[in-house]
C-alpha positions, 0 to 999 in steps of 0.5 A: 066835287072835290077841289084840289089846290097845288101848293105855291111854287114859292113855298119852302116845301115843294114836295107837299101834295095837293090839299083836297078840300070836301064839299059839305054833305049837303052838296051831295044829292044822292047819298041816302039813295047810295047808302041804301043801295050799299045796304041792300048789296050787303056792303054796309049793315042797316043802322050803321053809323057812318062818321064823317071821313070814315072810309065807308063815308068816303066810298059813298061820296066817291061813288056819288061823284063817279055816278054823277060824272057817268050820268053827265057824260052819257046825257050830254052825248044824247043831247048833242045828238038830238041837238044835231037833229034839231031838237033843244031837248033830249029825245029818247031814241038819241039816249038809247043810241048813246047807251047801245054800244055798252051792251050791258047797260043797253040790254037793261033798258027794256027792264027800266022801261017796264020799272018806269012804266009802274009808277 
């Protein structure tokens, strides 16, 4: 999501910081949902305009980066477990096995399962 480029070693200014290039908003797939969550938790006011580069904008984008990274790690580990068992798709039991070491996350599974059933 963020691409950091190091300054060329031959530059006169070797003490310069790496340049951070931000992607466009269209590359962030969860911005609307995360903004709605922040409104629900009281961190943002409903109808509040978020300008690009503002602290709120950066916070939402950073939160999305962490969320996608977290989900990717869990899903990759569950896929590895499923692959070892001879499956090409993630099995629910492997996903549960991965998250059972995180007690807080593991205890939310029954609630999430009931929510999914109601859809």
